[in-house]
LUMSE-731701 format. One record per residue: residue in one letter; x negated, y, z negated of N, C-alpha, C, CB in turn. Coordinates in steps of 0.1 Angstrom, whole numbers, plus 5000, padded with zeros to 4 digits. Glycine has a CB too. Layout:
N
AXYZXYZXYZXYZ
...
REM end
This chain:
511
X679720811016680520751030681820741027680120591036
X682620751039684220701039684220661051685620811037
X685520621052685520541065687020531067684620381064
X687620651071689020661071689520591086689520831069
X690520531078691020431088691220271085690220431098
X690120281080689520091074690320111061687220051068
X691520021059692220031051691919991037693019991055
X690719931034690019861021691519791013689020011008
X692019721022692919641009692919621000693219551008
X693819660984693319610977692119670967693119540984
X691919740977689819780968689519920973688019650978
X690220000968690420150967688820200962692020200955
X688120110954686520120950685520150959686019990945
X686020100971684720150982685420260993683819990993
X686220280988686620420997685920510999687520490993
X684820570992684120650991684320800994683420610995
X685420860985685421040981685720990968686721170988
X685421100963685021170947686021100940685221350943
X687521130942688021070931688520900929689121150930
X687920860938687420680937686120670933687520590952
X685420720939683920680935682820790931683320600947
X682220800920681020850913679820890927680520700900
X679420980928678321010942677520950940677621130945
X676320920952675120860947674020940948674820740953
X673420950937672221030934671721030946671320970923
X670421190949669521140955668320990950669021250957
X667820940961666520840960667720750953664920900951
X668720740952669520630948670320520957670220680942
X670420430954671220360967672720300961670120200973
X673720250971675020210968675220130983676120350964
X676020000975676119930984677619910986675419820982
X678419940997679719911000680319781008680020011007
X680819701005681419581009682819571005680719451004
X683119511016684719531019684919421031685219691025
X686019401031686719371044687719431054687219291041
X687019381068688119461077689019361082687519551090
X689419271073690719191074692219251081691019151061
X692919171092693619221094694019371101693819201085
X693119421110692519561114692019501125691519641103
X692219571134691719611147691819741152692219541157
X690719781165690419911163689119971165690819941152
X689520151169688520191172688320331154688620251190
X687320351148687120401135685720451133687420301124
X685320561130684420601124684020641109684320661130
X682820671109682620671093681720811088681620511089
X681420841081680921011078680821031061682421141085
X679821131059679621161043680521231042678321231038
X680821221029682321291026682221371011683821151023
X680921461009680721560999680321661009679821510987
X680521791001679521920999679421931016677721900989
X680621901025680421971042679121881047679922181041
X678921781042678021721048677821651061677821671042
X679321641064679321591079679221691090680421521083
X679021821086678721941095677421931101678722071087
X676521821092675021781095674721711099674421751090
X675621571104676021461108676021321101675421451118
X675521251101675521121095677121021094675021151078
X677521061106678521001111678420891123679421091114
X679220771123679020651136680020591137678020531134
X680220511146681520451153681520341146681520411169
X683020261143682920131137684320081148683120121116
X684019961153684719881161685019771160684519881168
X686319741153686719611148687419551165688119631132
X686919401163687519381175688819281173686419341185
X689919201184690319091180689718971178691019071186
X690218891169689618761172690118701188690218651160
X689118591188689418511202690618471207688718401203
X691418431194692618341193693918481197692818251173
X693518571198694718651201694418771209695218701189
X695118771221695018861233695719011235695618781243
X694419051240694819181239695619191250693919291238
X695719341252697119371261696619451273698519471251
X695319371276694619451288693819361292693819591286
X693319361305692319271309691019311301692119271325
X690119191300688919221294688219321297688219141294
X687619481293686619551298685519531304686419591292
X684919581309683619531314682919591300683019591330
X682719641294682119741286682819811278681519811292
X682319851267682319931254681820071254681519871244
X682120151254681820311262682320421248683120351280
X681220401233681920551223681020701229681320531201
X682020771226682220901227682421011212683520901237
X681221031212681521101198681321241201680621061185
X682621321197682621491203683121581190684121511219
X682621651188682821791179682121891181682621781168
X682722001173682422121173681322161165683422181171
X679722231165678822231159678222401154678122141166
X677822411147677222541145675622491140678122641132
X674722621145673122611144673122631127672122761153
X674022711118673622711103674022541102674622831092
X673022531090673522411080674722381075673022391071
X674722271067676422281059676022371047677222091053
X674622361042675622471029675222611031675222451011
X674322641043675022761049676522781051674722761060
X677322701058678722701061679422751045679322541067
X679122611038679922621025679722791018679222481014
X678222851019678122981016679223081021676823011021
X679623041036680023161042681823111038679423181062
X682023001034683522971027683623021018683922861022
X682822981007683023060995683123170994682323050987
X682523261004682623391000683923461006681223461005
X684623351011686223381014685923451030687223520999
X685223411035684923451053685423321058683023491058
X686123301074686523181081685023161087688023201094
X684723031092683722991099683923051116683822831097
X684823121120684323171131684323071142683123221129
X683723101154683823031164682522961165684123111174
X682322861168681222751165680122761177681922591164
X678922731174678322751186678022681196677522771184
X678522541192678422471207679822351209676822371208
X680022251216680622151215679222031219682022151224
X679121921208678421831214678821741218677621791211
X678421631226678921501229678221371228679321501242
X678021331217677321221212675921261206677221131224
X676321401200675021491195674321571205673921411188
X674321551218674021651226674421761229673921611234
X673221831233674121931242674821921255673522041245
X675322051261676122051275675422021288676722181278
X675521951297674621961308674422081316674921871317
X673622171325674022271329674722271341673222341330
X676022311337676922301349676822481355678822221344
X676522551348676722701348675022761343678222751334
X674622801355673122841348673322981343671722841360
X674323061340674523171333675123131318675523271343
X676023041320676523001303675522891296678122921303
X674622821302673822711296672922751301674022561297
X671722751290670122801291669822631299669022861269
X669022651300667522591308667222491294665822731311
X667122331301666222261284667122181278665822391269
X668022191281669222121267669021951271671722191270
X669121901262669521771264670821721265669021701257
X670921651269672721581274672921501277673621621283
X674221441272674121281271674521241287675421201259
X674521141292674421051306675420921304672721001309
X676320931308676920751306676820661318678620731303
X675920571320675720491331676720421332674720411331
X677220391340678420271349678220251362680020321349
X679220141366678720051379680020091385678419851377
X680220041397681220121406682520001405680520161424
X683620041404684819951405685019861392684719841419
X684119881382684019851370685219911360682619891366
X686119851349686519941340686019921326687819951341
X686120061321685220051307686020081296683720151306
X685720071287687220071274686020161263688119851265
X687020331270685920431265686920461250685520601279
X686120491239686420501226686220621222685920411219
X687120721218686420891221687120941201687821031242
X685920981196686421051186686121161184686220991177
X686721241175686221401172685921411157687421531176
X684621431160684321401144683521551139683121251143
X684121661144683521781142684321851131683321861154
X684021971127684322021116685922071115683422121114
X686722171128687522211124688222231143686922341111
X687522221151688022261165688522131173686722331174
X689622121175691022111187690422051197691822251193
X690121921204688821931219690221851229686721771217
X689521911239690621811251689221791260692421921262
X689521641256688621551265689321511282688321411256
X688421531288688521481304687721411312688621581313
X687421341323686521311330687021351345686221191327
X686021421351686321451364686621341372685221531370
X688121381380688121261393688521111389686521241400
X688721091373689120981367690420981356687920931362
X691220891361692320891348692120811335693620841354
X692720871323692320811317693520741309691220861312
X693520621310694720521305694620491286694320341314
X695920571283695820531269695920391269696720581259
X695120341256695920181250695620171235695220001259
X694620251231695320221215694520381204694520001206
X694920371198694620481187694520421172695820601188
X693620471169693420421152693720281146694420511144
X693620181154693620031152695320011158693119971133
X695620021163697320021170697220041186698520171163
X697719901193697819941206699020031207697919831216
X698920121217699820211225700420121237698920351230
X701620201240701820191253701220301265703220191253
X700720221275699720251287700120361295699620131297
X699920451295700120601302698920601303700920731295
X698820681317697920811321697820941321697720801329
X696720981315696621111314695121161325696421151294
X695621271325693921341336693321441325694421461356
X693821461309693021481303693621471288692521601307
X693021461275694021431264693621521253694121281259
X694021581244693821691232693621561223695121821227
X692721601216691921451207691921591191689321371217
X691921581182692321681169691121641163694021651159
X690921691151689721701147690021541132689221901143
X689321451134689521321129690121241134689821311119
X690721261149691221141153690721061164692421151155
X690920961166690420841173691020791186690420731165
X690620761199691620721206690220611217692820881215
X691420541220691020441232691220431247691420351229
X690620451255691220461270690420381281691120611275
X691520321290690520201299690620331309691320001305
X689320341315689020411327687920321338688520551323
X688620341350688320271361687620351371689520211366
X686220271374685120331379685820361394683520241378
X686820411402687520411414687120531424688920411412
X685920611420685520721434684620681437685420881434
X684320731450683220701457681520731454683520771468
X681520781446680520851441679420931447680120771435
X680021011457679221141467678421181453680521301477
X678921241441678121271430678621211417678221411429
X677521251410678021201392679121291392676721241377
X679621261379681121351375681121401358682621241377
X681921491360681421581343682421481333682121831341
X682121501324682921481311682421571301682821341305
X684121671299684121761291684921751278684521851298
X684221801273685321811257684921971255684621671238
X686322041257686722221257687922211244687522291277
X687222351239688122391229690122431234687222531222
X691022341221692322361229692422501217693722211230
X693722561221694522631217693522771211695422541206
X692822801218691622901216691923011229689922811218
X691423121230691023201239689923171244690923301236
X690223081261689223021266687923091273689822941275
X688023241276687823301285686223351275689123401291
X687123341258685723381250685023211248686223491231
X685523101243685023011239684722931251685622951230
X684322961262684222931273682122901273685123071284
X681422921265680222911265680122801257679523011262
X681222731247680622621236681622511244680922651215
X681722501253682022381259680922241261682422431271
X682022131256680922011260680621991270681121891257
X679321961278679421861287678721761291679621891294
X678921631297678121511296678121481311678721401285
X677221371313677421291328677921171331676421281335
X678821161340679021011339678621001356680820961334
X677820851354676620851363677220711370674920851355
X677520691384677420561389676220541392678220521398
X676120391393674920341397674520371411674920211395
X675420391418675520401432675420591437676920311435
X675220671427675520801428674420821436675720881415
X675320971450674220991461673521131454674921011479
X674321181442673621331437673921351424674021471445
X673421491418674021541406675621591408673021661400
X676221601398677321671393677221831401677321661376
X677921871404677622041407679322071414675822081421
X679322211411680722311412681122331395682222211424
X682622381400683322401385683722281380684722501384
X683922291365684522181356685922151358684422211342
X686322051356687621991356688522091348687721841351
X689722141352690422281344691122171333691822421357
X690822281322691722221312693722301311690622251294
X694422171307695822231302695622411305696222181282
X696822421308697122561311698222641302697622571324
X698522551291699322591282699122651267699722501281
X697922731273697422751258698922851254695622851256
X699422941258700823021253701822951255701323151260
X701622821254703222741256703122591248703522691274
X702922611234702622511225703722411222702122571215
X704722431232706222331229705322241242708322411232
X704722281252704622171265703622101259704222231283
X702322211250701022101246702021961234699322221233
X702921961230703621901218704421761225704822031210
X704321801240704721691246703821561245704921721259
X702621611246701321471244701721361233699721541237
X701421421221701521361210703321281210701221481197
X704021371213705421281212705521211220706621331211
X704721161230704821071241703920941236704121151256
X703120971226702320811223703420771216700520801213
X703420601223704420531215703520381216706220541222
X704120291201703420191200703720091208703420141188
X702920051214703119901224703619791212701319831231
X704919731211705619671200705719531202707019741198
X705219521219705119371219703919271218705719331229
X702619381216701319331218700919331202700319431228
X700119191201699219161188698419221181698619091190
X698319271169697319351167696319261160697619461160
X695819281149694919151143695719021140694319191128
X697019001138697618871137698418871153698818871122
X698818731152699618691163701018711166699518581163
X701918821155702718861151702318991161703018851136
X704119041171704019141178703819281168705319141187
X703319441172703319531164704619551159702719641170
X705719541170707119631167708019511157708119681184
X707419411149708419261140708219381128707419021137
X707619501122708019581112709219671117706819651107
X710219661111710919711116711319851107711819631119
X710619931107710720051097711520161100709520101093
X712620161113713520261111714820191103714020331126
X715120111097716120061095715720031075716219921108
X714520071073714420081063714620171051713620061064
X715120151039715620271032714120331026716920231018
X714220481028713520581021713720591011713620691024
X712920581003712520600983712520750977710820540979
X711720780986711120910980710921000992709620880972
X710721140992710721201002709821330992712421221010
X708321350999707621460997707421561009706521420992
X707421651007707021771014706121811008707921871015
X705221861021703821901017703622051027702521741021
X703622171023703322251026701622351028704222261021
X701422361039699622411039700022541045698222301050
X699522621033699322781039697722841040700222891029
X697522961045696523021051695523011036697123171057
X694323001032693723011023694223181018692222981026
X693423131002693823290994692823280983695723320986
X692923420978692323410964692723340952692123520960
X692323260944692923170933691623190921693222980940
X691823280908691123320896689623340906691123190882
X689823430915688323510925687523380931686923630912
X688523310935687823230946688823180959687023100939
X687923160968688623130984689122990983687323140999
X690522970982690922830978692222820988691222810960
X692222700996693022651004694222550994692122561016
X695322540999696722460988697622400998697922590977
X698022300989698922220995700122240982698122050999
X701522250987702422300977701822370968703022210971
X701022490967700822600961699522560949702422640956
X699022410951698022320944696722360952698522160944
X695622410948694022350952693622270947692922420951
X693322160953692322050945691122070942692121950951
X691322000928689822030921689421890917689722160906
X688421830918687921670920687721680905686521610931
X688221540899688021560885686721470882689321510875
X686021510869684621450867684721290862683821550856
X685821210865685821110864686521050874686121080853
X686120940881686920870889688520790881685820750895
X689720830892690720800886690820680880691520810892
X690620580888691020440883689920390875691420340896
X688920450870687820450860688320490848686720520863
X688920610849689320680833690520570832689920880832
X691720540843692520430840691920360828692620330851
X690920270837690420160829689820140816689720110834
X689320280814688320270805689520390791686420340814
X690620440794691620510789690920640784692320430779
X690420710795690020860797690920980796689420880810
X691521010788692621120786692021230793693021160770
X693221250800693121440805692121450818692321560790
X692021300826690821360839691421390844689921290849
X693121360851694021390860695621410856693721290870
X696021480865697321520861698121410876697521730860
X699621390866700121290876701821390875700121080869
X701521520881702421610886702621700892702821630881
X701921630906702021710920703521700923701021640934
X703521810930705421840933705621820943706121990931
X706921710947707321680958707721790967708121610955
X707921870965708322000973707222170973709922040967
X707422230979706722360976707322450965706622440989
X706422490957707422540941706922700948706522470916
X707922790940707422950945706922960929709023100950
X705922990930705022990919703723050921704722860913
X702823100914701623160921700523060920701123300916
X699723020934698822940937697822900926698222980949
X697422810920696722750912695722620916697622720904
X694722600908693622540911693622430900692422640912
X694322260904694322170894693822000897695822170889
X694221940891694121810893695221720896693621780885
X696021740905697521720903697221630912698721850905
X697721480910697821370921699121310922696921270919
X699721250932701021240935701021070924701321240955
X702521100914702820960911703620860922703720960899
X702820760929703720700938704220570934703220690952
X705020500941705720410935705320270941707020440935
X704520200943704120050947705519960952703319960932
X705319980964706519880975707519990979707619720967
X707020130974707620250980708420250992706720330982
X708820301000708920321011709320501011710020201016
X708120541018708120731016708520811024706920791014
X709220901027708920981040707721141037710621021047
X707021171044706121281038705921361051704621221030
X706521471046706821621060705821701057708421741059
X705021701065703321801064703721911075701421681070
X704222001062704722141069703322241071705922241059
X703222271082701922391083702422511086700722361094
X702022581074702622721078701222831076704222791066
X700122751085699222821081698722861097698222741071
X698322921102698022991116697122921125697223131113
X696722781120695622721130696422551127693522741124
X695822481139696022361139695422281131695922331148
X696322141126695922081113695621941116697022101101
X694921861112694821691109695421671099693521631107
X696121591095696221571081695921351078698121651076
X695121311072694721171071695321141055692821141074
X695520961060695820931045694920801049697720921037
X694120801035693420711033694020591027692420751027
X693720441030694320311026695120261037695220321014
X695920371042696920341050697220361065697620391046
X698020321075698320371082700120411084697620321090
X700720481090701520581085702220571101700620741079
X703720551100704720561117704520691117706720521119
X704520771126704520951132705920921137703221021148
X706920981129708420961133708921091142709520941119
X708321211137708921291143707521431144710621321135
X707821511150707221691148707521781159705521691148
X707621901150708322001157708022151153709721961157
X708322211157707922341156709122411144707722421173
X708922481134709822581125709722511111711522591131
X710522511104710422451091711222311091710822551080
X711122221087711622141086712922121077710622081085
X714122041080715222001073715521901071716022041075
X716621861063717121731064717721701077718121691052
X718321831083718921741102717921741111720221841112
X716521751105715321711113715221591117714321731107
X715921481104716121361104717021271114716421341091
X717821351120718321311133717921251146718721391136
X716821341150715721311159714221221157715321421162
X714421141146713121071145713220991154712921001133
X711920931157711720811163711720671156710520821168
X712720611154712720461143712920321149714020471134
X712320391159711920211171710620181172712120221190
X709920291184708120251187707520351182707420221203
X707920401171706720541168705320441164707320681150
X704220561167702820491166702520501154701620531174
X701620381151701020391136699720451138700820231129
X699420501129697820531127697820651113697220621145
X696520671111696020711100696020871100694620651097
X695720951110695421061112696521131122694021061116
X696821241119698021301131697921451128699821251129
X698421511140698221651144699021731137698521671158
X699021831131700121931128700222081135700121941113
X701122121139700822231148701322341140701522231162
X700222451141700822601135701922621134700522701139
X702922661123703922691124705022571127703822781132
X704822441128705322341127705622261116704722301134
X705922111119706222021110705421871115707922011109
X705221781111705221631115705521531103703821601120
X706721451105707021351096706621221098708321351094
X706121141086705321021087706420941075703421051083
X706220821076707220691066705420621068709120561077
X705520591053704420491048705020421038703020551042
X704920311036705220141033704120171020704719981048
X704320201009703320160996703220010992703820230984
X702119940996701719830996700219790992702019811007
X699919900994698219890992698519970978696919991006
X697719890968697319920954696119980953697419810945
X696020120949694720200943695020340947693120160950
X694520410949694020550948693620630957693220550941
X694120710965694420710982694220840984696020650988
X693420900992692921040994694421071006691021051000
X694721241001696021271015695621371017697721281015
X694721421031693921521031693921591042692721481028
X693821711043693521781060692321731064693521961062
X692321701078690721671082689921771081690421621096
X690721901087689622021091688922041075690522181098
X687522001082686622001069686622151063685021941072
X687122251068686822411059688022391050686922591068
X689122351056690722361046690322221038692922341057
X689722121036689522011029688522081022689121871036
X687522151026686422201015686822271003685522281020
X688022371008688422480997689722390993688922651003
X690022280992690822220983692222160986690922300976
X692322151000693622121008693621961008693522191026
X693721910995693921770996694921710984692621690995
X694821630982695221560969695221390971696921610965
X695821320960695821200960697121110958695021180952
X697121030962698320920960698020820950698520850974
X697720780933698020690927698820590928698120720921
X698520450930699520370937699020230928699320360956
X700320210915699720090906700819990905699320120890
X700519890907701519760899701719740888701019640900
X702719800884702919780867702619590860704919840864
X703019520874702719360866701119340875704219190870
X700419420876699019370881698419260874698019480881
X698219140882697419050874696218980882698318940868
X695819100894694219050900695018980914692918910888
X696119000916696118970931696319110938697318860935
X696619240931697419320940696019430940699219390935
X695019420931694119490931692719460927694519570926
X691919470934690519410928690119490919689219390937
X688919380910688019510894687219570899687119450879
X686719650898685919730897684619660903686019760884
X683819680914682319580919681119590906681519660936
X680619480905679519460894678219650898678519250899
X678219680909677619810914678119950914677319810926
X679219920904680220060904679320130894682120060900
X679120290904678220400893679620480886676920550903
X678620500872679820550862679320720861679820460845
X680320830863680020930858681021020850679520970866
X681121140846681821210840681621180823683121200846
X683121150818683021090805682220960800684321070801
X682320890817682120710813680620750819683320530824
X679820820817678320820825677020750812677821030830
X677620760802676620650794676720520796676820640781
X677820450802677820310806677020290822679520260807
X676520400829675520410839674520330838674920520839
X674120210843672920160845672020200854673020060847
X670620210851669620250860669320130875668320270850
X669820220884669820140899668320150903671020230911
X668020030914666620080919666820110934665519950917
X665920170942666020220953666120120964665020310955
X666720120975666320010985666420081001667319870984
X665719961011666120041023667219911029664420091036
X667619871025668019741031669319801039668419601019
X670119751047671219731059671219611059670919791073
X672219561056673219401060674119431068674119321048
X675219321076676219301081675919141080676319381095
X677119161074677518961072678818931077677518871054
X678918841085679918771091680218641080679518731107
X681718661076682518511074682718471086683818501067
X683818381080684418291091685218401098685418141085
X684418391114685318471121686418471127684818501127
X686818391122688618321125689518411116689018111120
X688818451100689418531089689118601087689418521080
X687918671088687618781084686418861086687818761074
X685918971084684619001088684419101074684419081105
X683419051066683119161055681719221057683119081039
X681819341058680619431060679719461045681319571066
X679119511046677819541037677019611041677119461033
X677019751038676619891039675619921028677819991039
X674119921027673620041022673620121021673120061023
X673820251015673420361017672620401012674120431017
X671620461016670220531010670520681008669020521022
X670920720999671120860991669820950992671520830976
X668820870996667720950998667421041008667020890998
X668120961021668421031033669321151033668920941041
X669821191022670521311023670221411008672121261025
X668921361007668521470997668321571001667621460991
X667921601016667521751020669021801025666021761034
X670021731023671221811028672221761015671821751046
X672321781006673121780995673621880992672721750985
REM end
């Protein structure tokens, strides 16, 4: 299991991806233990292996401010979690087979809202008898909607009929508050909105999640629809759905939305100092990496996706375990810092990043589809995005004052997004395309960030229950099966420690 956005400070051992953890075997268990100190916000977790997210296993994580730190808005009357995502009737093993054969997944069979199908808003498009989600609310109250796109590869537009979405937070950082009538949420992204129940409740209202940047007349049948039900509602929702943005052929206009997202520099986050107190715009960049993604190609007869011409192959032995036990040849520290004109290849190349460096990463999307890029262990400043090829002159238009800090950003097809990252978290951290199909095909790498003067203060030791595999398989001790799941609270003024026991046996049927 992995926990995107939870930074695992000093503790990449708990990150839950293959290059930091050995897999949990069927009918075995592993207990993840980590702190969420110095973080707030809306996140989610999911199984990270073998396309399993396509079959479920995901859920929300909410980290609240300590009571002594004020939030930058009135206390909402309640929290409402919305999980949206595309869905296929085929299970994840069948979807893997499709990708392995060299085919794209194609249009999904539906869009789910909290795991449920669409309300029957149209008798022609939606069959009878489908279970749908209903969100119950009271008139006059304001609710904190936390919306996550947990899907496979489809960007979705989220909207609530007749209601404004007041953007408040994304992936752990408060934003300047802006009203939207609809909002694009790309794969792997999380947003928080304040929504006030200010309508007269003559009927219920539609909650809609529909595909973006596609032929909407063809994709209309895969729209997700739930119901917002006022306690004094006078009848069911009727009529057409609220219309989506009409800029499908004008992505320049669509890009105005993410460009408008700004960090609330005066609000306090997990600590009482303002979010804008870290003046990232005045720090000298130590390294620049240009990462180019391209459509999948055949490499050694296999259908693969690449970054800078390299399709990542997971090593048999996790990197930090290999380091600690002097396993040679487990991986390579030769990932190129820019695209190279050479034949694409499959390799175990990772980025040899410098501890306490301040790096610029350019995500250049030369694929034909919208992509989301994510980095574990960190939040980055999204300082710029545009269409075309990034050049050094593009830096003239960077936002160097109030760029949003987050862990997952969209990159438009034929465009680029620039992020700045302060490398202060020792470990090995996954940098990937969050679109599950491209990730599965190898569009990822890792950053290895090591303190050469490590004394135990900047990186934790491996946990006692560490799993061994690959060249270190002989060190593995037999573990016991368990069904425990525990949430432990430490001193609430300092930190929360989360201990989750994951039963691999529940994934036996979907491994």
